gemmi code that builds the backbone of each chain (N, CA, C; Angstrom):
import gemmi

chains = {
    "A": [
        ("MET", (105.316, 171.679, 28.145), (104.254, 170.897, 28.750), (103.964, 171.403, 30.158)),
        ("HIS", (102.700, 171.521, 30.491), (102.363, 171.882, 31.865), (101.173, 171.039, 32.323)),
        ("LYS", (100.839, 171.174, 33.593), (99.782, 170.345, 34.177), (98.749, 171.217, 34.884)),
        ("SER", (97.540, 170.699, 35.013), (96.519, 171.417, 35.785), (95.457, 170.444, 36.278)),
        ("LYS", (94.745, 170.881, 37.302), (93.649, 170.067, 37.838), (92.721, 170.943, 38.684)),
        ("LEU", (91.442, 170.609, 38.660), (90.491, 171.228, 39.593), (90.964, 170.958, 41.013)),
        ("VAL", (91.095, 172.014, 41.821), (91.657, 171.804, 43.160), (90.738, 172.258, 44.288)),
        ("ALA", (89.885, 173.237, 44.028), (89.116, 173.782, 45.160), (87.756, 174.314, 44.732)),
        ("ALA", (86.828, 174.238, 45.689), (85.570, 174.977, 45.596), (85.656, 176.064, 46.653)),
        ("VAL", (85.460, 177.292, 46.218), (85.564, 178.424, 47.137), (84.167, 179.006, 47.349)),
        ("ILE", (83.749, 179.021, 48.627), (82.439, 179.560, 48.986), (82.643, 181.026, 49.337)),
        ("ASP", (82.360, 181.887, 48.351), (82.525, 183.337, 48.526), (81.360, 183.872, 49.344)),
        ("CYS", (81.674, 184.536, 50.456), (80.630, 185.052, 51.342), (80.743, 186.564, 51.462)),
        ("GLN", (79.627, 187.257, 51.145), (79.592, 188.716, 51.243), (79.329, 189.080, 52.701)),
        ("THR", (80.410, 189.222, 53.450), (80.304, 189.471, 54.887), (81.598, 190.100, 55.372)),
        ("GLU", (81.539, 190.708, 56.547), (82.746, 191.278, 57.155), (83.394, 190.308, 58.132)),
        ("ASP", (82.724, 189.170, 58.360), (83.157, 188.246, 59.416), (82.712, 186.839, 59.026)),
        ("LEU", (83.660, 185.933, 58.858), (83.333, 184.580, 58.389), (82.921, 183.623, 59.513)),
        ("THR", (82.755, 184.131, 60.727), (82.457, 183.248, 61.862), (81.212, 182.403, 61.628)),
        ("GLU", (80.118, 183.074, 61.243), (78.854, 182.357, 61.044), (78.941, 181.425, 59.830)),
        ("ALA", (79.577, 181.879, 58.773), (79.752, 181.034, 57.581), (80.580, 179.797, 57.926)),
        ("ALA", (81.616, 179.982, 58.737), (82.475, 178.853, 59.116), (81.708, 177.885, 60.013)),
        ("ARG", (80.899, 178.429, 60.928), (80.093, 177.567, 61.792), (79.177, 176.693, 60.948)),
        ("PHE", (78.428, 177.324, 60.038), (77.475, 176.542, 59.248), (78.163, 175.554, 58.312)),
        ("TRP", (79.078, 176.056, 57.487), (79.630, 175.196, 56.437), (80.544, 174.100, 56.981)),
        ("SER", (81.233, 174.366, 58.094), (82.071, 173.295, 58.645), (81.186, 172.173, 59.181)),
        ("ALA", (80.070, 172.522, 59.824), (79.150, 171.495, 60.322), (78.409, 170.814, 59.173)),
        ("ALA", (78.014, 171.593, 58.176), (77.269, 171.022, 57.052), (78.114, 169.992, 56.308)),
        ("LEU", (79.387, 170.324, 56.088), (80.250, 169.445, 55.289), (81.065, 168.487, 56.142)),
        ("GLY", (80.986, 168.638, 57.479), (81.758, 167.757, 58.346), (83.251, 167.959, 58.194)),
        ("ARG", (83.648, 169.209, 58.023), (85.077, 169.535, 57.894), (85.388, 170.631, 58.912)),
        ("THR", (86.259, 170.351, 59.854), (86.574, 171.342, 60.877), (87.424, 172.474, 60.290)),
        ("VAL", (87.266, 173.646, 60.875), (88.062, 174.796, 60.446), (89.539, 174.537, 60.763)),
        ("ALA", (90.391, 174.811, 59.810), (91.832, 174.615, 60.020), (92.277, 175.392, 61.256)),
        ("ALA", (93.084, 174.755, 62.093), (93.488, 175.337, 63.379), (94.207, 176.673, 63.203)),
        ("SER", (94.863, 176.840, 62.081), (95.630, 178.064, 61.850), (94.760, 179.223, 61.379)),
        ("ASP", (93.480, 178.949, 61.104), (92.611, 179.990, 60.549), (91.702, 180.596, 61.620)),
        ("ASN", (91.438, 181.881, 61.475), (90.578, 182.614, 62.405), (89.419, 183.245, 61.625)),
        ("PRO", (88.262, 182.596, 61.645), (87.138, 183.077, 60.824), (86.736, 184.521, 61.112)),
        ("ALA", (86.931, 184.988, 62.339), (86.509, 186.346, 62.691), (87.429, 187.400, 62.062)),
        ("LYS", (88.627, 186.987, 61.648), (89.587, 187.970, 61.135), (90.086, 187.675, 59.723)),
        ("ASP", (90.200, 186.389, 59.392), (90.872, 186.043, 58.137), (89.985, 186.256, 56.915)),
        ("LYS", (90.636, 186.530, 55.785), (89.902, 186.625, 54.516), (89.582, 185.239, 53.970)),
        ("TYR", (90.475, 184.283, 54.253), (90.271, 182.904, 53.793), (90.246, 181.961, 54.983)),
        ("VAL", (89.332, 181.008, 54.940), (89.263, 179.969, 55.973), (89.178, 178.621, 55.264)),
        ("THR", (90.073, 177.712, 55.626), (90.044, 176.368, 55.036), (89.148, 175.459, 55.862)),
        ("LEU", (88.229, 174.761, 55.190), (87.382, 173.776, 55.873), (87.973, 172.399, 55.630)),
        ("GLY", (88.490, 171.785, 56.691), (89.143, 170.493, 56.547), (90.642, 170.645, 56.671)),
        ("SER", (91.356, 169.605, 56.268), (92.813, 169.593, 56.432), (93.527, 170.345, 55.317)),
        ("GLY", (92.805, 170.579, 54.215), (93.465, 171.147, 53.048), (94.220, 170.093, 52.249)),
        ("LYS", (94.170, 168.837, 52.726), (94.850, 167.737, 52.023), (93.862, 166.885, 51.213)),
        ("GLU", (92.570, 167.168, 51.371), (91.557, 166.418, 50.628), (91.745, 166.610, 49.120)),
        ("GLU", (91.205, 165.671, 48.359), (91.310, 165.829, 46.899), (90.693, 167.163, 46.475)),
        ("LEU", (89.541, 167.497, 47.051), (88.957, 168.813, 46.800), (89.086, 169.663, 48.052)),
        ("ILE", (89.828, 170.742, 47.942), (89.920, 171.708, 49.036), (88.626, 172.533, 49.044)),
        ("VAL", (88.118, 172.837, 50.232), (86.971, 173.750, 50.356), (87.413, 174.944, 51.195)),
        ("LEU", (87.231, 176.116, 50.625), (87.613, 177.361, 51.302), (86.399, 178.262, 51.441)),
        ("LEU", (86.389, 179.047, 52.507), (85.495, 180.200, 52.587), (86.320, 181.428, 52.267)),
        ("GLN", (85.718, 182.363, 51.546), (86.405, 183.620, 51.255), (85.463, 184.786, 51.546)),
        ("LYS", (85.973, 185.773, 52.257), (85.262, 187.023, 52.501), (85.328, 187.869, 51.230)),
        ("VAL", (84.182, 188.269, 50.693), (84.188, 189.046, 49.447), (83.245, 190.245, 49.546)),
        ("PRO", (83.496, 191.300, 48.737), (82.592, 192.455, 48.710), (81.412, 192.256, 47.753)),
        ("HIS", (81.547, 191.318, 46.805), (80.475, 191.104, 45.814), (79.461, 190.093, 46.357)),
        ("PRO", (78.312, 189.928, 45.695), (77.315, 188.958, 46.164), (77.910, 187.555, 46.340)),
        ("SER", (77.401, 186.858, 47.331), (77.890, 185.514, 47.650), (77.700, 184.563, 46.469)),
        ("ARG", (78.673, 183.683, 46.292), (78.578, 182.655, 45.252), (79.592, 181.579, 45.535)),
        ("VAL", (79.648, 180.577, 44.683), (80.681, 179.541, 44.775), (81.509, 179.626, 43.502)),
        ("HIS", (82.825, 179.559, 43.629), (83.635, 179.478, 42.413), (84.654, 178.352, 42.515)),
        ("LEU", (85.115, 177.906, 41.363), (86.085, 176.814, 41.285), (87.489, 177.363, 41.068)),
        ("ASP", (88.486, 176.664, 41.628), (89.892, 176.986, 41.399), (90.550, 175.839, 40.640)),
        ("ILE", (91.329, 176.182, 39.631), (92.157, 175.211, 38.910), (93.603, 175.485, 39.305)),
        ("GLU", (94.319, 174.456, 39.759), (95.734, 174.659, 40.101), (96.602, 174.227, 38.927)),
        ("SER", (97.756, 174.879, 38.794), (98.660, 174.537, 37.694), (100.103, 174.791, 38.097)),
        ("ASP", (100.996, 173.971, 37.542), (102.426, 174.192, 37.793), (102.969, 175.306, 36.893)),
        ("ASP", (102.121, 175.845, 35.995), (102.524, 176.979, 35.155), (101.270, 177.830, 34.922)),
        ("VAL", (101.042, 178.773, 35.825), (99.802, 179.563, 35.777), (99.658, 180.285, 34.442)),
        ("GLU", (100.730, 180.893, 33.942), (100.628, 181.661, 32.696), (100.259, 180.762, 31.512)),
        ("GLN", (100.877, 179.601, 31.421), (100.543, 178.684, 30.314), (99.114, 178.172, 30.445)),
        ("GLU", (98.686, 177.935, 31.659), (97.314, 177.461, 31.871), (96.305, 178.559, 31.506)),
        ("VAL", (96.613, 179.795, 31.874), (95.729, 180.914, 31.521), (95.649, 181.035, 30.001)),
        ("LYS", (96.788, 180.891, 29.315), (96.774, 180.971, 27.841), (95.951, 179.836, 27.231)),
        ("ARG", (96.097, 178.638, 27.799), (95.315, 177.497, 27.309), (93.813, 177.780, 27.460)),
        ("LEU", (93.443, 178.330, 28.596), (92.028, 178.612, 28.854), (91.526, 179.775, 28.003)),
        ("GLU", (92.382, 180.746, 27.732), (92.006, 181.834, 26.805), (91.712, 181.263, 25.417)),
        ("ALA", (92.527, 180.321, 24.992), (92.316, 179.713, 23.668), (90.988, 178.960, 23.615)),
        ("LEU", (90.521, 178.520, 24.782), (89.220, 177.834, 24.857), (88.058, 178.820, 24.965)),
        ("GLY", (88.368, 180.130, 25.111), (87.310, 181.131, 25.139), (87.143, 181.867, 26.457)),
        ("ALA", (87.954, 181.533, 27.458), (87.875, 182.258, 28.730), (88.593, 183.607, 28.606)),
        ("LYS", (88.254, 184.525, 29.502), (88.885, 185.848, 29.490), (89.560, 186.131, 30.831)),
        ("ARG", (90.709, 186.831, 30.766), (91.359, 187.274, 32.003), (90.536, 188.412, 32.599)),
        ("VAL", (90.277, 188.338, 33.903), (89.540, 189.408, 34.585), (90.501, 190.254, 35.412)),
        ("GLU", (91.305, 189.608, 36.226), (92.164, 190.344, 37.151), (93.250, 189.424, 37.692)),
        ("GLN", (94.478, 189.946, 37.750), (95.550, 189.190, 38.394), (95.638, 189.632, 39.853)),
        ("ILE", (95.659, 188.677, 40.766), (95.783, 188.972, 42.193), (96.985, 188.174, 42.701)),
        ("LYS", (97.985, 188.891, 43.186), (99.203, 188.219, 43.647), (99.667, 187.199, 42.599)),
        ("THR", (99.629, 185.917, 42.944), (100.165, 184.896, 42.024), (99.096, 184.223, 41.174)),
        ("TRP", (97.823, 184.625, 41.322), (96.776, 183.918, 40.588), (95.978, 184.841, 39.683)),
        ("TRP", (95.252, 184.231, 38.761), (94.395, 184.955, 37.830), (92.930, 184.626, 38.063)),
        ("VAL", (92.106, 185.677, 38.151), (90.658, 185.507, 38.090), (90.282, 185.502, 36.609)),
        ("MET", (89.509, 184.503, 36.188), (89.091, 184.416, 34.792), (87.575, 184.290, 34.701)),
        ("GLU", (87.053, 184.547, 33.496), (85.617, 184.355, 33.264), (85.428, 183.370, 32.122)),
        ("ALA", (84.650, 182.332, 32.388), (84.367, 181.305, 31.378), (83.384, 181.841, 30.339)),
        ("PRO", (83.322, 181.219, 29.158), (82.316, 181.616, 28.162), (80.890, 181.472, 28.712)),
        ("THR", (80.722, 180.650, 29.728), (79.405, 180.476, 30.358), (79.104, 181.572, 31.380)),
        ("GLY", (80.059, 182.480, 31.588), (79.840, 183.593, 32.512), (80.340, 183.339, 33.919)),
        ("HIS", (80.712, 182.116, 34.239), (81.198, 181.803, 35.584), (82.612, 182.330, 35.774)),
        ("ARG", (82.834, 182.963, 36.934), (84.190, 183.340, 37.308), (84.897, 182.120, 37.904)),
        ("PHE", (86.189, 181.992, 37.656), (86.982, 180.942, 38.298), (88.411, 181.454, 38.412)),
        ("CYS", (89.246, 180.744, 39.162), (90.629, 181.190, 39.333), (91.616, 180.126, 38.884)),
        ("VAL", (92.762, 180.592, 38.390), (93.895, 179.710, 38.092), (94.974, 180.029, 39.110)),
        ("VAL", (95.323, 179.028, 39.906), (96.199, 179.241, 41.052), (97.423, 178.322, 40.978)),
        ("ARG", (98.431, 178.638, 41.760), (99.615, 177.779, 41.840), (99.270, 176.482, 42.586)),
        ("PRO", (100.148, 175.477, 42.523), (99.858, 174.228, 43.248), (99.569, 174.519, 44.720)),
        ("GLN", (98.519, 173.932, 45.238), (98.021, 174.277, 46.579), (98.558, 173.370, 47.682)),
        ("ARG", (99.213, 172.266, 47.290), (99.694, 171.313, 48.303), (101.093, 170.861, 47.947)),
        ("ASP", (102.005, 171.012, 48.868), (103.359, 170.489, 48.697), (104.073, 171.085, 47.481)),
        ("GLY", (103.559, 172.179, 46.946), (104.245, 172.834, 45.835), (104.146, 172.131, 44.497)),
        ("THR", (103.402, 171.026, 44.438), (103.270, 170.319, 43.167), (101.813, 169.963, 42.912)),
        ("VAL", (101.495, 169.749, 41.637), (100.149, 169.283, 41.312), (100.097, 167.764, 41.540)),
        ("PRO", (98.910, 167.206, 41.753), (98.807, 165.752, 41.998), (99.264, 164.936, 40.786)),
        ("ASP", (99.635, 163.691, 41.042), (100.109, 162.798, 39.982), (99.067, 162.607, 38.887)),
        ("ASP", (97.785, 162.689, 39.270), (96.743, 162.456, 38.271), (96.240, 163.753, 37.626)),
        ("ALA", (97.034, 164.811, 37.723), (96.661, 166.060, 37.042), (96.685, 165.850, 35.525)),
        ("ASN", (95.982, 166.707, 34.813), (95.990, 166.666, 33.345), (97.281, 167.251, 32.812)),
        ("GLU", (97.839, 166.615, 31.778), (99.057, 167.134, 31.133), (98.686, 167.765, 29.799)),
        ("TRP", (99.177, 168.987, 29.581), (98.879, 169.709, 28.334), (100.169, 170.018, 27.604)),
        ("SER", (100.209, 169.783, 26.310), (101.431, 170.062, 25.556), (101.216, 171.184, 24.559)),
    ],
    "B": [
        ("MET", (71.207, 156.901, 63.157), (72.477, 157.368, 62.598), (72.386, 157.415, 61.069)),
        ("HIS", (72.889, 158.513, 60.499), (72.954, 158.553, 59.036), (74.289, 159.162, 58.625)),
        ("LYS", (74.548, 159.134, 57.324), (75.841, 159.596, 56.815), (75.644, 160.639, 55.718)),
        ("SER", (76.653, 161.476, 55.524), (76.603, 162.429, 54.415), (78.006, 162.858, 54.038)),
        ("LYS", (78.119, 163.364, 52.809), (79.414, 163.870, 52.338), (79.201, 164.790, 51.128)),
        ("LEU", (80.043, 165.792, 51.023), (80.074, 166.614, 49.804), (80.361, 165.699, 48.627)),
        ("VAL", (79.509, 165.767, 47.590), (79.685, 164.820, 46.485), (79.884, 165.482, 45.129)),
        ("ALA", (79.360, 166.686, 44.946), (79.410, 167.262, 43.591), (79.458, 168.776, 43.596)),
        ("ALA", (80.100, 169.294, 42.560), (79.975, 170.709, 42.213), (79.168, 170.751, 40.927)),
        ("VAL", (78.092, 171.517, 40.954), (77.213, 171.596, 39.792), (77.346, 172.978, 39.175)),
        ("ILE", (77.733, 173.005, 37.904), (77.895, 174.265, 37.187), (76.574, 174.551, 36.486)),
        ("ASP", (75.763, 175.399, 37.111), (74.448, 175.760, 36.571), (74.633, 176.770, 35.446)),
        ("CYS", (74.087, 176.440, 34.280), (74.256, 177.319, 33.112), (72.896, 177.764, 32.597)),
        ("GLN", (72.721, 179.087, 32.502), (71.456, 179.636, 31.990), (71.511, 179.595, 30.468)),
        ("THR", (71.067, 178.496, 29.906), (71.151, 178.285, 28.466), (70.123, 177.243, 28.064)),
        ("GLU", (69.799, 177.206, 26.774), (68.879, 176.185, 26.264), (69.628, 174.975, 25.744)),
        ("ASP", (70.977, 175.071, 25.717), (71.784, 174.043, 25.049), (73.151, 174.009, 25.729)),
        ("LEU", (73.499, 172.878, 26.317), (74.748, 172.789, 27.083), (75.974, 172.480, 26.211)),
        ("THR", (75.811, 172.477, 24.881), (76.924, 172.084, 24.006), (78.164, 172.931, 24.240)),
        ("GLU", (77.983, 174.253, 24.237), (79.131, 175.144, 24.385), (79.706, 175.051, 25.812)),
        ("ALA", (78.836, 174.953, 26.793), (79.297, 174.810, 28.179), (80.096, 173.524, 28.343)),
        ("ALA", (79.618, 172.452, 27.732), (80.315, 171.158, 27.834), (81.664, 171.216, 27.121)),
        ("ARG", (81.696, 171.890, 25.976), (82.957, 172.025, 25.245), (83.980, 172.738, 26.122)),
        ("PHE", (83.602, 173.886, 26.667), (84.568, 174.654, 27.457), (84.961, 173.933, 28.738)),
        ("TRP", (83.979, 173.553, 29.534), (84.309, 173.026, 30.868), (84.970, 171.657, 30.816)),
        ("SER", (84.635, 170.842, 29.818), (85.315, 169.544, 29.734), (86.785, 169.749, 29.392)),
        ("ALA", (87.058, 170.691, 28.491), (88.458, 170.974, 28.137), (89.176, 171.684, 29.279)),
        ("ALA", (88.495, 172.611, 29.946), (89.125, 173.359, 31.039), (89.537, 172.429, 32.167)),
        ("LEU", (88.653, 171.485, 32.512), (88.900, 170.612, 33.665), (89.539, 169.291, 33.265)),
        ("GLY", (89.687, 169.053, 31.954), (90.285, 167.790, 31.516), (89.428, 166.586, 31.869)),
        ("ARG", (88.131, 166.757, 31.755), (87.189, 165.666, 32.030), (86.271, 165.524, 30.831)),
        ("THR", (86.296, 164.375, 30.165), (85.468, 164.191, 28.983), (83.997, 164.039, 29.373)),
        ("VAL", (83.128, 164.455, 28.467), (81.688, 164.312, 28.699), (81.341, 162.828, 28.730)),
        ("ALA", (80.551, 162.432, 29.713), (80.127, 161.032, 29.822), (79.471, 160.592, 28.512)),
        ("ALA", (79.833, 159.391, 28.040), (79.372, 158.904, 26.738), (77.847, 158.823, 26.658)),
        ("SER", (77.210, 158.630, 27.802), (75.751, 158.486, 27.807), (75.029, 159.828, 27.762)),
        ("ASP", (75.781, 160.920, 27.865), (75.145, 162.238, 27.953), (75.183, 162.973, 26.614)),
        ("ASN", (74.130, 163.745, 26.347), (74.028, 164.523, 25.113), (73.842, 166.003, 25.476)),
        ("PRO", (74.933, 166.774, 25.427), (74.849, 168.176, 25.867), (73.807, 168.996, 25.114)),
        ("ALA", (73.526, 168.650, 23.870), (72.569, 169.443, 23.087), (71.131, 169.220, 23.558)),
        ("LYS", (70.898, 168.115, 24.255), (69.518, 167.786, 24.643), (69.312, 167.631, 26.137)),
        ("ASP", (70.326, 167.127, 26.844), (70.123, 166.755, 28.245), (70.114, 167.964, 29.174)),
        ("LYS", (69.391, 167.805, 30.284), (69.389, 168.837, 31.324), (70.650, 168.745, 32.166)),
        ("TYR", (71.175, 167.516, 32.318), (72.387, 167.292, 33.111), (73.457, 166.633, 32.250)),
        ("VAL", (74.680, 167.083, 32.391), (75.809, 166.474, 31.683), (76.914, 166.239, 32.713)),
        ("THR", (77.385, 164.991, 32.794), (78.476, 164.663, 33.715), (79.814, 164.886, 33.019)),
        ("LEU", (80.720, 165.601, 33.701), (82.072, 165.790, 33.169), (82.983, 164.811, 33.893)),
        ("GLY", (83.487, 163.828, 33.156), (84.325, 162.793, 33.748), (83.544, 161.499, 33.858)),
        ("SER", (84.076, 160.588, 34.656), (83.482, 159.257, 34.763), (82.308, 159.225, 35.733)),
        ("GLY", (82.231, 160.256, 36.593), (81.231, 160.220, 37.653), (81.691, 159.370, 38.828)),
        ("LYS", (82.917, 158.790, 38.720), (83.467, 157.971, 39.809), (84.501, 158.750, 40.626)),
        ("GLU", (84.830, 159.948, 40.188), (85.813, 160.760, 40.908), (85.300, 161.094, 42.309)),
        ("GLU", (86.205, 161.424, 43.208), (85.764, 161.802, 44.552), (84.787, 162.968, 44.469)),
        ("LEU", (85.104, 163.962, 43.629), (84.151, 165.046, 43.401), (83.571, 164.905, 41.997)),
        ("ILE", (82.264, 164.697, 41.940), (81.568, 164.673, 40.654), (81.404, 166.115, 40.185)),
        ("VAL", (81.582, 166.358, 38.884), (81.297, 167.679, 38.315), (80.204, 167.513, 37.271)),
        ("LEU", (79.144, 168.283, 37.448), (78.000, 168.232, 36.536), (77.752, 169.606, 35.938)),
        ("LEU", (77.256, 169.620, 34.710), (76.641, 170.827, 34.152), (75.142, 170.654, 34.261)),
        ("GLN", (74.438, 171.731, 34.567), (72.978, 171.690, 34.611), (72.422, 172.883, 33.852)),
        ("LYS", (71.442, 172.604, 32.993), (70.707, 173.645, 32.281), (69.704, 174.261, 33.255)),
        ("VAL", (69.760, 175.578, 33.451), (68.848, 176.217, 34.412), (68.221, 177.479, 33.815)),
        ("PRO", (67.033, 177.873, 34.340), (66.397, 179.111, 33.875), (66.913, 180.345, 34.616)),
        ("HIS", (67.524, 180.140, 35.807), (68.009, 181.276, 36.600), (69.445, 181.632, 36.198)),
        ("PRO", (69.959, 182.773, 36.677), (71.334, 183.153, 36.314), (72.338, 182.043, 36.644)),
        ("SER", (73.370, 181.951, 35.816), (74.396, 180.926, 35.975), (75.109, 181.059, 37.312)),
        ("ARG", (75.419, 179.932, 37.914), (76.179, 179.916, 39.156), (76.747, 178.515, 39.359)),
        ("VAL", (77.447, 178.324, 40.461), (77.928, 176.996, 40.852), (77.259, 176.655, 42.171)),
        ("HIS", (76.770, 175.421, 42.312), (76.274, 175.019, 43.628), (76.846, 173.668, 44.027)),
        ("LEU", (76.834, 173.398, 45.318), (77.361, 172.151, 45.858), (76.230, 171.177, 46.168)),
        ("ASP", (76.509, 169.889, 46.001), (75.570, 168.829, 46.382), (76.165, 168.019, 47.533)),
        ("ILE", (75.343, 167.751, 48.537), (75.710, 166.851, 49.631), (74.910, 165.570, 49.446)),
        ("GLU", (75.583, 164.411, 49.427), (74.853, 163.149, 49.306), (74.649, 162.553, 50.692)),
        ("SER", (73.541, 161.818, 50.844), (73.255, 161.199, 52.140), (72.479, 159.909, 51.945)),
        ("ASP", (72.705, 158.971, 52.865), (71.934, 157.721, 52.830), (70.558, 157.916, 53.461)),
        ("ASP", (70.286, 159.112, 53.999), (68.958, 159.424, 54.551), (68.719, 160.917, 54.320)),
        ("VAL", (68.137, 161.224, 53.170), (67.981, 162.625, 52.758), (67.175, 163.413, 53.791)),
        ("GLU", (66.078, 162.826, 54.293), (65.223, 163.557, 55.235), (65.969, 163.878, 56.534)),
        ("GLN", (66.709, 162.915, 57.066), (67.463, 163.173, 58.296), (68.566, 164.205, 58.057)),
        ("GLU", (69.172, 164.147, 56.895), (70.226, 165.121, 56.588), (69.627, 166.520, 56.436)),
        ("VAL", (68.471, 166.614, 55.800), (67.808, 167.918, 55.666), (67.468, 168.467, 57.055)),
        ("LYS", (66.968, 167.613, 57.933), (66.645, 168.058, 59.295), (67.896, 168.511, 60.042)),
        ("ARG", (68.992, 167.775, 59.861), (70.255, 168.170, 60.504), (70.682, 169.555, 60.017)),
        ("LEU", (70.561, 169.781, 58.732), (70.980, 171.066, 58.153), (70.023, 172.190, 58.550)),
        ("GLU", (68.741, 171.879, 58.692), (67.784, 172.882, 59.193), (68.171, 173.313, 60.600)),
        ("ALA", (68.573, 172.329, 61.428), (68.965, 172.655, 62.810), (70.200, 173.559, 62.830)),
        ("LEU", (70.988, 173.495, 61.756), (72.179, 174.354, 61.644), (71.832, 175.727, 61.073)),
        ("GLY", (70.577, 175.896, 60.623), (70.161, 177.206, 60.123), (69.815, 177.267, 58.649)),
        ("ALA", (69.931, 176.141, 57.938), (69.559, 176.132, 56.522), (68.041, 176.040, 56.386)),
        ("LYS", (67.522, 176.453, 55.225), (66.079, 176.392, 54.981), (65.774, 175.536, 53.747)),
        ("ARG", (64.653, 174.807, 53.829), (64.195, 174.057, 52.660), (63.666, 175.052, 51.631)),
        ("VAL", (64.057, 174.886, 50.382), (63.551, 175.750, 49.312), (62.539, 174.989, 48.467)),
        ("GLU", (62.903, 173.811, 48.018), (62.035, 173.070, 47.098), (62.475, 171.614, 47.026)),
        ("GLN", (61.491, 170.712, 47.068), (61.808, 169.303, 46.845), (61.638, 168.995, 45.366)),
        ("ILE", (62.628, 168.349, 44.776), (62.564, 167.961, 43.372), (62.834, 166.464, 43.322)),
        ("LYS", (61.857, 165.721, 42.850), (62.002, 164.258, 42.812), (62.512, 163.757, 44.157)),
        ("THR", (63.704, 163.198, 44.200), (64.217, 162.599, 45.445), (65.133, 163.522, 46.237)),
        ("TRP", (65.343, 164.752, 45.761), (66.294, 165.607, 46.466), (65.674, 166.923, 46.932)),
        ("TRP", (66.378, 167.586, 47.829), (65.941, 168.879, 48.345), (66.924, 169.973, 47.951)),
        ("VAL", (66.368, 171.072, 47.452), (67.137, 172.306, 47.289), (67.042, 173.051, 48.613)),
        ("MET", (68.190, 173.462, 49.150), (68.189, 174.190, 50.424), (68.946, 175.506, 50.264)),
        ("GLU", (68.730, 176.405, 51.251), (69.479, 177.660, 51.254), (70.232, 177.775, 52.579)),
        ("ALA", (71.537, 177.983, 52.481), (72.391, 178.123, 53.663), (72.160, 179.487, 54.309)),
        ("PRO", (72.524, 179.631, 55.584), (72.441, 180.950, 56.234), (73.282, 182.000, 55.513)),
        ("THR", (74.257, 181.559, 54.741), (75.098, 182.472, 53.956), (74.439, 182.874, 52.640)),
        ("GLY", (73.246, 182.313, 52.368), (72.530, 182.672, 51.143), (72.783, 181.741, 49.973)),
        ("HIS", (73.774, 180.856, 50.091), (74.077, 179.941, 48.991), (73.022, 178.838, 48.907)),
        ("ARG", (72.563, 178.562, 47.705), (71.716, 177.399, 47.471), (72.598, 176.149, 47.360)),
        ("PHE", (72.102, 175.031, 47.876), (72.798, 173.755, 47.689), (71.742, 172.650, 47.704)),
        ("CYS", (72.139, 171.438, 47.339), (71.170, 170.343, 47.302), (71.606, 169.196, 48.197)),
        ("VAL", (70.616, 168.497, 48.739), (70.846, 167.248, 49.474), (70.270, 166.136, 48.612)),
        ("VAL", (71.141, 165.228, 48.214), (70.773, 164.212, 47.221), (71.041, 162.806, 47.756)),
        ("ARG", (70.458, 161.819, 47.117), (70.713, 160.417, 47.484), (72.140, 160.032, 47.080)),
        ("PRO", (72.629, 158.899, 47.568), (73.992, 158.480, 47.189), (74.125, 158.437, 45.668)),
        ("GLN", (75.196, 159.009, 45.161), (75.345, 159.185, 43.719), (76.103, 158.060, 43.019)),
        ("ARG", (76.714, 157.182, 43.809), (77.515, 156.114, 43.186), (77.258, 154.805, 43.899)),
        ("ASP", (76.882, 153.793, 43.157), (76.727, 152.439, 43.705), (75.682, 152.375, 44.820)),
        ("GLY", (74.842, 153.407, 44.932), (73.766, 153.349, 45.920), (74.192, 153.547, 47.363)),
        ("THR", (75.474, 153.792, 47.594), (75.936, 154.004, 48.967), (76.838, 155.222, 49.037)),
        ("VAL", (76.936, 155.779, 50.243), (77.879, 156.882, 50.438), (79.281, 156.287, 50.635)),
        ("PRO", (80.331, 157.055, 50.373), (81.700, 156.533, 50.521), (82.002, 156.148, 51.978)),
        ("ASP", (82.981, 155.283, 52.146), (83.380, 154.821, 53.487), (83.811, 155.981, 54.385)),
        ("ASP", (84.354, 157.027, 53.777), (84.852, 158.146, 54.594), (83.817, 159.258, 54.758)),
        ("ALA", (82.550, 158.934, 54.503), (81.491, 159.931, 54.739), (81.397, 160.242, 56.228)),
        ("ASN", (80.826, 161.384, 56.546), (80.597, 161.766, 57.947), (79.420, 160.984, 58.523)),
        ("GLU", (79.556, 160.547, 59.774), (78.459, 159.860, 60.459), (77.824, 160.795, 61.482)),
        ("TRP", (76.488, 160.883, 61.442), (75.758, 161.770, 62.363), (74.796, 160.947, 63.188)),
        ("SER", (74.763, 161.199, 64.508), (73.838, 160.429, 65.339), (72.767, 161.336, 65.930)),
    ],
}
model = gemmi.Model(1)
for chain_id, residues in chains.items():
    chain = gemmi.Chain(chain_id)
    for i, (resn, *xyz) in enumerate(residues, 1):
        res = gemmi.Residue()
        res.name, res.seqid = resn, gemmi.SeqId(i, " ")
        for name, pos in zip(("N", "CA", "C"), xyz):
            atom = gemmi.Atom()
            atom.name, atom.element = name, gemmi.Element(name[0])
            atom.pos, atom.b_iso = gemmi.Position(*pos), 0.0
            res.add_atom(atom)
        chain.add_residue(res)
    model.add_chain(chain)
structure = gemmi.Structure()
structure.add_model(model)
structure.setup_entities()
């Protein structure tokens, strides 16, 4: 048995510097840039505390800008297999997470638990 | 003074029929299709109860598939003006909402309160 839940919306920005993206999106969403993040240098910038039910991240990317969803799981491999059985395809493994493509063509990621090392109590349980 | 908050992630699907999209995404995210929605016919399908902190919707669209974010506000016009001052541009008004484009190129929407006619207590307040 493993668990999973939608955890983040990632705003992928095709840029070399997230400063302007962080300025706009933090003001638009009313979420301050995490104090530990440096938009001018970092690949990832968290908007807000990172403790919200939905985490919002900015990511510096080489491909055209888009938004993608992240699903967190206490067992990434089992979750990837479950999603493959539903018709998704593995695209690329990066460090501890998998980039996948849905049958609808949307890219999304399966990631490890993003807060406190565990998934939330109301995560979905799969057997 | 008005209020706003990130309210939804909308999975835009370039298709004539959301049945397959609803099958995959409802199973992937562990959110059942709202009983009132018909993926084979409807333009919008809610995944889950629609009462979650983040609403997830599928939308049938003519343009390439993507994900976009919705910001809800108790004063759509004031929120649009606030976002314009931050550098966003109005793209198109549809019924009661505005499609906008962020300085980062991402499209997003400013919509009326999506639940119970009011924004949540923890929405951002702008003066």
